[in-house]
N, C-alpha and C positions, 0 to 999 in steps of 0.2 A: 290213505290206511287210517281209519277211524280207531280213536282209541277204544277199547275193551272196557266195559260195562268194569270198572272196581269202584262205584260205589261204600265208603263207610255204611255198613248199618245202622240204623238208628235204634235197633233192637238188640241188646247184646244176649245171648245164650248163657245158661246158668253157669257152664264152665267159664265163661270170660268174664263173669261178673265177679265169680269166687278167685280168680285167679287175680284181677284187679284188685279185689281188697286185699289180698294177703301180698302184691306189688306195692301197694300204695304205703300201707301196716311197715311191711321191711323195710323200705327204703328212705323212707321219714326217719324210723328210728334210725337206720345203718345212718344216717347222715347228720342226727342229732348226738348221735353217740361217738362216733368215728367221723369228728365233721374235719379233720387234718387242717385245718385252717383255710379252709375253701370261703366260707362265712364268718369273715371276723367276728360279728357282733357274738357270732355262736359260741364265743368263745367264755361270757360272761356264762350263758346259759350252762355250757359243760363247766364250770368252775362250782356250779351252785350243786350239780347233781355229782361231780365228781366223786366227793369224800362219800355220799353213800353207799357209789359205785364200789368203791375199794372195799366194803366192806359184803355187799351183796353178792357180788359176782364169786369171790371164795368162797360163800357160803354156797353157792348154784356147782360146784366144782367140787365140792367135800361132799355134800348132800345129795344131790341130783347126778350128777355125774361119777362120784367115787373114785374122784382122781387122787393115784395113789402116795402125791406129794401135796403140801398146801399151795396156794397161792399168794406170793409175796411180791413176786417181782409185778408192778404192774409198767404200761406203756410207755418206753421209753423210746432212745433212738433205732430200736428194732418195733416194729406194728405188727408182729408175729407170736407175741409174747400166747403162752396161756392166757393168759386175764382176756386177749385180746380176742382168741380164739372161744373162749366160754362166753365173749359178749355177742359174736354172734352166732354161737348155737342159741344163746336167749332169747336175740332179738326170733331170730327163726320159733322158738314156740310162741311167744306171743303174737307173732304177725299169725300163725296156722288156728291159734285158741281163737286169738282176736278176728281173724276172717271168718269163723263160723260164728259166733257169735254177732257179727254185723251180716251173717248172711240172712241169718232167722229174724234179728230185728228189721232189714230191711229188705222186706222177701220182694213186696211190688216195685221194687226198682228196674224200668227199661234200662236205663245206660250210668255211665259216669261219664258221658262227655264232659261236660266242667271240670268235675273236678278230676279227668284225666290231663285238662290242661294244665291246671295247676298242680300235678305229679310230672307233669313233664319238663315244667318251667323250674319246678325244685329241683330235677336232677341233670338237666344241661346248665343249670349255672352252676349248680356244683363241679360238674364234671368239666364245663369251660374252665371255672377258676382255679381246679384242679390242675388244667394242663398249660395256662398261661402263667402262673406260679412255679411249673418244672421247665415251662419255655424260658423264661428270665434268667436261672439261676442256671440253665447250660448257656443262654446267651452272651451271661456274663460271668461263664466259668467256674464258678460256687461250687457248683455240687461233683464237679470231674476233677480238683485242679491237676495239675502238672503234675508226673510221679512224685514223690521230695525224699529228702536223703533217706529215708527210714526206708521207703520203696525199693529205692537203686542199690543198696548196701545188703537187699536180702535175696535171697536166690527162689526162681519158679519154686519150686520144691517147698520153699520155706511160707509161703504167701498164704492164704485161702482164696476162694472160688471167686469169694465177692472181692480180696484185694487184687486178685487177678483181670477181675472186670472192670474195679475202677482204674487201674493203673492202664487199660487199653484202651477203655474208654479218655481218660483225663488227657493221655499222650497229645491230642489233635484238638486244635484250636476250630480246626477248621468243622470238625465232625460236629463237634457240641453246637457250632452255631448252626449246622445242618440239621442235627435233633431239635435243637429250641426252633428256629421259625417253623415246624411239623408241628411241634406243641403250641406254639402261638399262634395256630391257625383254629385252636380252639376257642377264639373268639367268638366265630362263624354259631357257633353253638348260643351265644346269646341275644341271637337275632332270630326269629320265625322264620324270614325267608331264605335264611341262607341257614337252616338250621340241616337237612339232610346233609350237606355238599360238607359241613360239618362234622358232622359224623361219621361218615367214611371216612376223612381224612381221622376222626379222632380213633377210630377202628383201629387203622391201620398202626400210628403212634400205640395206644395202650396194649394192643398185643403186642407188640416187640417190646415193651415194658414189662409184660407181663412174662414174657419168653423168657428172659434175660433173670428176672427177677427167680424166675422156678430152676433158669439151667445154671445157674450162677451161686444158688443159694443165698439172695438178697430179702433181708428177712422186710419185706416191703410187698407181701405174694399177697395176702386178704385186700389190701389198696388197690392194689395193681389190677385185681381178679374182679372187685364190686367195679370199675369203671369201664372193664370189657361187658360186664356185663349189663352194667346201667346202658351203655351206648347201643348193647344188642336189643336191651328193652324199649331206647326210641326209635331204634328204627327197624323194630318189630311190624309198626304202625304202617309202612313202606314197604313190606318183604315184598309183597306180589307184584307189585310196578316196578319194584328194581327188579327184580328176578327176570319179569319182561321184556324190561331196555333192555341187560345187560345178556339176554341168554336169547330173544328173538327178536330183535331191534326193531319191535314194533313201536310208534310212537306214544307215549304215554305224559300224561304233567303231575308232579307232586303238590297236592293240595296243603296250602298254608294251615298247622291249625289252628281250627273258630278261637277267638278269647272270648269272657263274657262282657256283653255289653254293658261298657261303666255308664249309666246315666248323671251319673253326681259328678257335675267338673272335677269338684273336689278330689273325689276318689280317681278320676283321671291322672288330675296331676301329682298327689300323692304316687302313682304307677310311676311316671316316669321321672319324679325325682330319687325313688328309690333305684331305677335304674340306673340312671346316672349316677348315682353315689357307689355304685358297684364297678360299675366300668372305670370310675376316677381311681378307686382305693385298686382292684386288681390289675392297671394300666398305668396311673402316676406313682398313687405313694409305695404300690408295694415295686413297680420300680426304682424309685430314689433308695428302698428298702434295700435290693437287691444289690445296688452300685457300692451302696452302706457297706455292705457285705462283702462286695469283691475287695474291697483295701484292706480290709480284714484277716480275708481267706484264699483270697482269691491269687494270680501266679506269683503278681507284682505286688505282695501282701508284702507293710515292711518285717524285715527281719530282723531278732533280737542278738545283741550285740556278743551274746553266747555261740551262735548259730553255728554248724559243723558240725565234724564226726570228733572222736575222743574215745582214745585208749586209755584204761584203767592201770595206770603207773602202781598206784597202790590203794590197799582200801581194808580202814583200819576200823572194829566197830565192836562192843562192848557184848551183844547180846542176837546170836547170829538168830533164832529159833522167833526170833520178834519180825526179823524181815519181810516184806512178802514173798521173797522167795530166797533160801538159806544160803544161795551156792552163788559163789563171788559173781560181782558184776565184770564183768568185759572189757565193755565196750557202750556208750551214750554217744546217743546220737539229739542234739539238739536242732528243734524247727521254730519257725516260725518265734510267736513269745507265746506261743501257749503248749508247744507240746516236746515231750523228753521220752526220750524212748531208751530203756536200758535193755542189755543184751547179756546173758549171763556166760557161764565158763560151757558149760553143757549148749551152747547155741537158743536155749531157747529167750523168750524177749518180753518185756512187759512195760508199756506204756501207762505215760503221767499225762493229766493236766498240769502244765506249770505255770503259775501267775506269781507276779512282781510284788512285793511289800510296800506298800508307800514310798517308805523311808530306806534308805540303807538298798545295800546289796541282798538282800533276802529274799528267798521264793518258797513258797507252797507249793507240795506236789500230792497232785491227788490220783488216786487209781482210777481211772476210765470206767474199767468194770467194778461194779457193787457200788462207787460214789466212795468210797468210805477215806477217813482225811489218813494219809498217809506219811506226812514229813516237812519237816520246817526246817529250810536250811542257808546258809549264808554261803555265800561264795565269794573267789576274788579271781583277780586276774593279774599273777606278778608280773609277767608279759605274754603276746598275743597268740602266746602255743601254749598255757600253762592257764591249768585250772582247778581250782579248788573249791572241794565243797565239807563243809562242816557244821554238824546239828543234830535232829532227829530225822530218824525215819523207826514210824510205831514208837516203840520203848527204845531202843537201840540207838546209842550215843555213834556218829559215824565221823570218818575223816576218811575222804576221797581223792586223792591225786589225780589228775588228767593231762594226757598230753594231747594236744590238739595235732589232727592228721590232714594229709592236704588232700584235699577233692580232687581225684581223677575228672576226666574227661569222661562222659559217659556217652558208647556209642548210641543209646536210645536217643541222647539229647543233642549231640551233635549233629549227629547226620543230616537233617533239614529233609526236604522236598527234590526228588530231581525227575525233570520230565525223562532224561534219557538214562536208562540204567545196559548197557550191553549186556551186564550179566546180574540174575537176582542175588540180592545181596540181604540174604535170608542166615542170619548166622545163630 
């Protein structure tokens, strides 16, 4: 059976040219302003424009969007801050006006085939590098660590939707490996001949990530949505061919995107060096970085000698109003080397970053949210079951005596895997 005539048009209609101009500006600006670590050298570019954006974007929010509040929080652990949404809005405006101006200035252009090649390369490397980065942290189980003491000691009702998702995904090493391998297939996007196969896999993985982010309120909705949109944009070129293949059974081929002919040998050498550098970075250097990260934050990360769950026996403080929470402390959970959680008498909780000071038994506490300096404490361990803190939390002088609790064997962590289950163990 002959292949249907699906030659790519050499003359684009006005709508196609306008939409391409908009897409070119929008995707390029998004990748530059919201690089998310995909292109390592872009860190230096973003550092140059970051401070001006911290003034310009709040101005857009105040004077153009008339937001009812000032933008004072910038991109942090959340990629869905008001700041980030206003950046996307600003990119949309610039891309729309830029496409209009471009259309008037370049009316005689018949197509943008060469520029499409460069844009598709820019996008597929971005999506590919992002997926490889996410795949590595799943294979080495850094993104979703096993449920820690904090998770194991809270009820389902106390957890956030994101916390519930992290506990579910972090429980299984096998499922992390499965997800990681699927995302590592993003390496197929780095080569034109395997691009379409990589895009089909990427569409499934990015759509799944986007669904989790939306359904469990994970604050990476902008990025995950853009990864899906970029993947669909690259697949659009072969949409008709893929439809015929999957739904009619007719034979087709998928032509490789033609690249510009580089007649100068030096340019060809630079091209291969650049591509090789990206491959080395996303596979070797990033892999080494993730392995180092696993040692610090993975399931087998070293535990501080203060590790454990403690009941607060007594707490003396001079000024309750200066504490982060004026209620009395009920329980303290010390994780790893950097995490401390306080549970209060009303069962609310507050998490701190805890860092050891170089000399002596001293630690600093910093609130995770808001990044406020919160405390400087000296600790003592008279015996293995007793821990005491004394020092300052904000302006309050405190002395806290804690008794270490025995850590129970949790059903979630001790059950393991069973081929045979005579009855479902759905506790």
